[in-house]
C-alpha positions as CSV (number, residue, x, y, z in Angstrom):
1,M,67.8,-16.6,-51.5
2,R,69.0,-17.7,-48.1
3,P,66.8,-20.5,-45.9
4,A,66.4,-17.5,-43.1
5,A,64.3,-15.2,-45.6
6,L,62.3,-18.0,-47.1
7,F,61.2,-19.1,-43.5
8,T,60.2,-15.3,-43.2
9,L,58.3,-15.3,-46.3
10,A,56.4,-18.6,-45.4
11,T,55.5,-17.1,-42.0
12,V,54.3,-13.7,-43.2
13,A,52.0,-16.0,-46.2
14,S,50.7,-18.1,-43.5
15,L,49.8,-15.2,-41.3
16,V,48.1,-13.3,-43.9
17,A,46.1,-16.4,-45.1
18,F,45.0,-16.7,-41.4
19,S,44.1,-13.3,-41.1
20,L,41.8,-13.4,-44.3
21,A,40.0,-16.8,-43.4
22,G,39.3,-15.4,-39.9
23,A,37.8,-12.0,-41.6
24,A,35.9,-14.3,-44.2
25,A,34.2,-16.3,-41.1
26,P,34.5,-14.6,-37.7
27,P,34.0,-16.7,-34.4
28,P,30.3,-16.8,-33.3
29,R,29.4,-14.4,-30.4
30,A,29.4,-15.5,-26.9
31,R,25.7,-16.7,-26.1
32,R,23.9,-14.1,-23.5
33,A,21.6,-15.4,-20.8
34,P,17.9,-15.1,-21.8
35,R,16.5,-11.8,-20.2
36,L,14.0,-12.6,-17.6
37,P,10.7,-11.3,-18.2
38,A,9.4,-8.0,-16.0
39,R,8.0,-8.7,-12.8
40,P,4.4,-7.7,-12.6
41,E,5.3,-5.0,-10.0
42,A,7.4,-3.5,-12.3
43,A,4.0,-2.0,-13.9
44,L,3.0,-0.6,-10.6
45,S,3.7,3.1,-10.0
46,A,4.9,2.8,-6.2
47,G,5.9,6.2,-5.7
48,A,9.5,6.9,-4.2
49,E,10.0,2.8,-4.9
50,G,11.1,1.3,-7.9
51,Q,13.0,4.5,-8.8
52,R,16.4,5.1,-9.9
53,A,18.3,7.8,-7.6
54,R,21.5,9.3,-8.6
55,S,23.6,10.3,-5.6
56,P,25.8,13.7,-5.8
57,A,28.8,11.0,-6.6
58,S,26.9,10.1,-9.8
59,V,26.4,6.7,-8.3
60,V,23.2,4.7,-9.4
61,A,21.2,3.4,-6.8
62,L,18.5,0.9,-7.2
63,R,15.2,0.3,-4.6
64,A,13.6,-2.9,-5.3
65,P,9.6,-2.8,-5.3
66,G,7.6,-4.9,-3.1
67,P,5.4,-7.4,-4.5
68,P,2.1,-6.2,-5.9
69,A,0.1,-8.0,-3.1
70,V,0.9,-9.9,-0.1
71,L,-0.6,-13.4,1.1
72,V,-1.9,-13.7,4.3
73,R,-2.1,-17.2,5.6
74,A,-5.1,-18.9,7.3
75,G,-5.4,-18.5,10.9
76,S,-6.9,-16.9,14.0
77,F,-6.7,-13.5,15.8
78,M,-8.4,-11.4,18.2
79,M,-10.3,-8.7,16.6
80,G,-11.7,-5.7,18.3
81,S,-10.7,-4.0,21.8
82,S,-10.8,-4.2,25.3
83,E,-12.3,-1.7,27.3
84,V,-8.7,-0.9,28.6
85,E,-7.3,0.0,25.1
86,I,-10.5,2.1,24.4
87,A,-9.4,3.9,27.6
88,H,-6.1,4.1,26.4
89,A,-7.2,5.7,22.9
90,V,-9.3,8.3,24.8
91,T,-6.4,9.2,26.5
92,L,-4.2,9.7,23.5
93,C,-6.9,11.7,22.0
94,K,-7.0,14.0,25.3
95,L,-2.8,14.4,24.2
96,E,-3.6,15.9,20.9
97,P,-3.3,19.7,20.4
98,A,-6.9,20.1,20.9
99,G,-7.3,17.6,23.3
100,E,-10.2,19.3,25.2
101,L,-12.5,18.4,22.4
102,C,-12.1,14.8,23.4
103,V,-15.2,14.6,25.3
104,D,-18.0,11.9,26.2
105,E,-19.0,11.8,22.3
106,T,-15.4,10.9,21.6
107,E,-15.1,8.4,24.2
108,A,-18.4,6.6,22.8
109,S,-17.1,6.9,18.9
110,F,-14.2,4.5,20.3
111,A,-16.4,2.1,21.9
112,N,-17.5,1.0,18.2
113,E,-14.5,-1.4,18.7
114,L,-16.0,-3.4,21.2
115,V,-16.0,-6.5,21.8
116,P,-12.9,-8.4,21.1
117,H,-13.4,-11.5,19.5
118,E,-11.8,-14.2,17.9
119,V,-11.9,-14.5,14.3
120,Y,-10.4,-17.1,11.8
121,L,-9.5,-16.4,8.3
122,S,-8.9,-18.3,5.4
123,D,-5.6,-17.6,3.2
124,F,-6.1,-14.1,1.2
125,W,-4.3,-11.8,-1.0
126,I,-4.1,-8.2,0.0
127,D,-2.5,-5.3,-1.6
128,R,1.0,-4.1,-0.8
129,T,0.0,-0.5,-1.4
130,E,-3.2,1.6,-1.8
131,V,-4.6,1.7,-5.3
132,T,-2.4,4.4,-7.1
133,V,-3.7,7.3,-9.7
134,A,-1.7,5.4,-12.4
135,S,-3.6,1.7,-11.3
136,Y,-6.9,3.6,-11.2
137,R,-6.5,5.1,-14.8
138,R,-6.2,1.9,-16.3
139,C,-9.4,0.9,-15.4
140,V,-10.8,4.4,-16.4
141,S,-9.1,4.0,-19.8
142,A,-11.0,0.6,-20.0
143,G,-14.3,2.0,-19.6
144,V,-14.9,0.3,-16.6
145,C,-14.4,3.1,-14.3
146,A,-15.5,6.6,-13.7
147,E,-13.0,9.3,-13.9
148,P,-12.3,11.1,-10.3
149,P,-13.7,14.3,-10.1
150,Y,-10.1,16.0,-9.7
151,A,-11.2,18.8,-11.9
152,S,-13.2,20.2,-9.6
153,G,-10.5,21.3,-7.3
154,G,-8.3,18.2,-6.6
155,Q,-5.9,18.7,-9.5
156,R,-3.1,18.5,-6.9
157,F,-4.0,14.6,-5.9
158,D,-3.6,13.7,-9.6
159,R,-0.4,12.3,-9.6
160,P,0.6,8.7,-10.9
161,G,2.2,7.3,-7.7
162,Y,-0.1,9.1,-5.2
163,P,-3.3,7.1,-4.0
164,V,-6.3,7.7,-5.9
165,V,-8.8,9.8,-3.8
166,L,-12.4,11.5,-4.2
167,V,-13.5,8.0,-5.0
168,S,-17.1,6.6,-3.7
169,W,-17.4,3.0,-2.2
170,S,-18.7,1.8,-5.6
171,D,-15.8,3.2,-7.5
172,A,-13.8,1.2,-5.2
173,Q,-15.8,-1.9,-5.5
174,R,-15.7,-1.7,-9.5
175,Y,-12.3,-1.3,-10.0
176,C,-11.2,-4.1,-7.7
177,G,-13.6,-6.2,-9.3
178,W,-12.1,-5.1,-12.8
179,A,-8.8,-5.9,-11.3
180,G,-9.9,-9.5,-10.5
181,G,-10.3,-9.1,-7.1
182,R,-12.7,-7.5,-4.2
183,L,-12.5,-5.3,-1.3
184,P,-11.1,-6.6,1.8
185,T,-13.3,-7.3,4.6
186,E,-13.3,-5.7,7.8
187,A,-11.7,-8.4,9.4
188,E,-9.1,-8.9,6.8
189,W,-8.0,-5.4,6.9
190,E,-7.4,-5.6,10.6
191,R,-5.7,-9.1,10.3
192,A,-3.5,-7.4,8.0
193,A,-2.6,-4.2,10.0
194,R,-2.2,-6.0,13.4
195,G,-1.5,-9.4,12.8
196,V,-1.8,-12.2,14.9
197,A,0.0,-10.9,17.7
198,G,-2.7,-7.7,18.3
199,R,-0.2,-4.9,17.5
200,R,-1.4,-1.3,18.2
201,Y,-0.1,0.1,15.0
202,P,0.9,-1.8,11.9
203,W,4.5,-1.3,12.9
204,G,4.5,-2.4,16.3
205,H,2.9,-1.6,19.9
206,V,4.7,1.5,20.4
207,Y,3.4,5.1,18.0
208,N,6.5,6.7,16.1
209,P,5.3,9.9,14.4
210,F,7.6,9.2,11.6
211,H,6.0,5.8,10.6
212,A,2.8,7.3,9.0
213,N,1.6,10.3,7.1
214,H,-0.6,11.7,10.0
215,G,-2.6,14.7,10.9
216,R,-3.7,16.0,14.6
217,L,-6.7,17.0,16.2
218,S,-6.4,20.7,15.9
219,F,-8.1,23.5,14.3
220,D,-5.6,22.9,11.6
221,E,-5.4,19.3,11.2
222,L,-2.6,19.0,8.9
223,D,0.8,18.1,10.3
224,D,4.0,18.3,8.2
225,G,6.0,16.8,10.6
226,D,6.3,13.4,9.1
227,G,7.7,14.7,5.6
228,F,4.4,15.6,3.9
229,L,1.4,17.9,4.6
230,E,-1.5,16.3,2.5
231,L,-0.9,13.0,0.6
232,A,2.3,11.1,0.1
233,P,3.2,8.5,-2.9
234,V,2.3,5.0,-2.0
235,G,4.9,3.5,0.0
236,S,6.8,6.3,0.9
237,L,7.3,5.6,4.9
238,V,8.8,2.3,4.7
239,A,9.6,2.2,8.3
240,G,5.4,1.8,8.8
241,R,5.5,-1.3,7.0
242,T,4.0,-4.6,8.5
243,P,6.3,-7.2,9.3
244,D,4.3,-9.0,6.5
245,G,5.6,-6.4,4.3
246,I,2.2,-4.0,3.9
247,D,2.8,-0.4,3.4
248,D,0.4,2.5,4.5
249,L,-2.0,0.6,6.9
250,A,-1.9,3.7,9.2
251,G,-2.3,7.4,7.8
252,N,-2.2,8.6,4.1
253,V,-5.5,7.7,3.2
254,E,-8.4,6.1,5.1
255,E,-9.6,2.7,3.2
256,W,-12.9,1.8,2.0
257,V,-13.4,-1.7,3.2
258,A,-16.4,-4.3,2.0
259,D,-18.6,-4.2,5.1
260,Y,-21.7,-2.2,5.8
261,Y,-21.0,-0.4,9.3
262,H,-22.7,-1.6,12.5
263,P,-21.7,0.2,16.1
264,E,-20.6,-2.5,17.7
265,Y,-19.5,-6.3,16.8
266,P,-21.2,-9.2,17.2
267,S,-20.6,-11.3,20.4
268,G,-19.0,-14.7,19.6
269,S,-16.1,-16.2,17.4
270,A,-16.5,-16.0,13.8
271,K,-15.2,-17.7,10.7
272,N,-14.5,-15.1,7.7
273,P,-17.0,-12.6,8.6
274,R,-18.7,-10.4,6.1
275,G,-20.2,-8.1,8.4
276,P,-23.9,-6.9,8.6
277,D,-26.2,-8.1,5.6
278,M,-27.5,-4.5,5.1
279,G,-26.8,-0.7,6.5
280,E,-26.7,2.9,5.2
281,E,-23.0,3.3,5.7
282,R,-19.9,1.5,4.8
283,V,-16.6,0.7,7.0
284,L,-13.4,2.9,7.0
285,R,-10.0,1.6,8.1
286,G,-6.7,3.3,8.6
287,G,-6.9,7.1,9.3
288,S,-5.3,9.6,7.0
289,Y,-3.2,12.5,6.7
290,I,-5.9,14.4,8.6
291,L,-6.1,12.3,11.6
292,G,-4.0,12.0,14.5
293,R,-2.7,8.7,16.3
294,P,-5.7,7.6,18.1
295,W,-7.5,7.0,14.7
296,L,-4.2,5.4,13.5
297,R,-4.5,2.3,15.6
298,G,-4.9,-1.2,13.7
299,A,-8.1,-1.3,15.6
300,A,-9.8,2.0,14.7
301,R,-12.9,2.0,12.9
302,G,-14.5,5.0,10.6
303,H,-17.9,5.0,8.4
304,D,-19.5,7.1,6.0
305,S,-22.3,7.2,3.3
306,P,-21.0,5.1,0.5
307,T,-21.7,7.8,-1.8
308,S,-19.2,10.0,-0.2
309,R,-16.1,11.4,-1.8
310,R,-12.9,12.7,0.2
311,A,-9.5,14.1,-0.7
312,W,-8.2,11.7,2.0
313,R,-9.9,8.5,1.2
314,G,-9.0,5.7,-1.2
315,F,-8.7,1.9,-0.9
316,R,-6.7,-1.5,-1.7
317,C,-8.0,-4.4,-2.8
318,A,-7.9,-8.1,-1.9
319,R,-8.1,-11.4,-3.4
320,D,-9.3,-15.0,-2.5
321,A,-6.3,-17.7,-2.1
């Protein structure tokens, strides 16, 4: 046999031996980076946020959800409204479709924002969004919270990403306690909505009808000009978010806060105020999908019996930092 043929046979034998050895002992796989644990907010139902959306071109767009709660740093701010601001609120009221209803009684109702006073608050956490039906249902499943009475005509509001409604003040307080928090105080809520600069609305000083799920003062209170006739999924109107990253502090649902209601603030500065020691009603903040712009201001105050339940009323929680 010629030397060239011997070289060829030897080469083939070597390649076969190498191939068999490789098949018997494959090289180790490259190690993958460890998967990060899911962020806590991934479990939240945040309406349009955090959802995968396919475009017509089949491109997947991911919209990251915000944090479940926002830390508001300690500091002072001016709480309440001046007489000039109250006069402005009355003017806004008269510009509503049924502005002729804005009479002396309405002006007196805005006077509950008097008097402006300095408030110091310690650090606190506040939920980025209103508590959703899905989150509240976990409390129901745990045997702590009562089922909202959706079956009595409110089935259209029974959707996981919607803010939970038809809840009493006690229902809201019980949920927040179960979730490791509490209802925000009226002062904390206003600080979150207005900031230290005293914004008129959560997003700034100028009203924009597309920044909040609002209504109007009219014989038909509903207004779909913002894209929603009634409730909207939490966090739907991102343009209305505060500079701190908090959603829906104007419109969608008005929110229970911790304080008893009193028609005027105590005079003088205060530190971490908790409101009156007793009363017949609790404070509501933020306006809702049936209210127009005068009631969406960060200083506007509502009030109702703590046992009442409304289809336009919900809540969010706060926590000490």
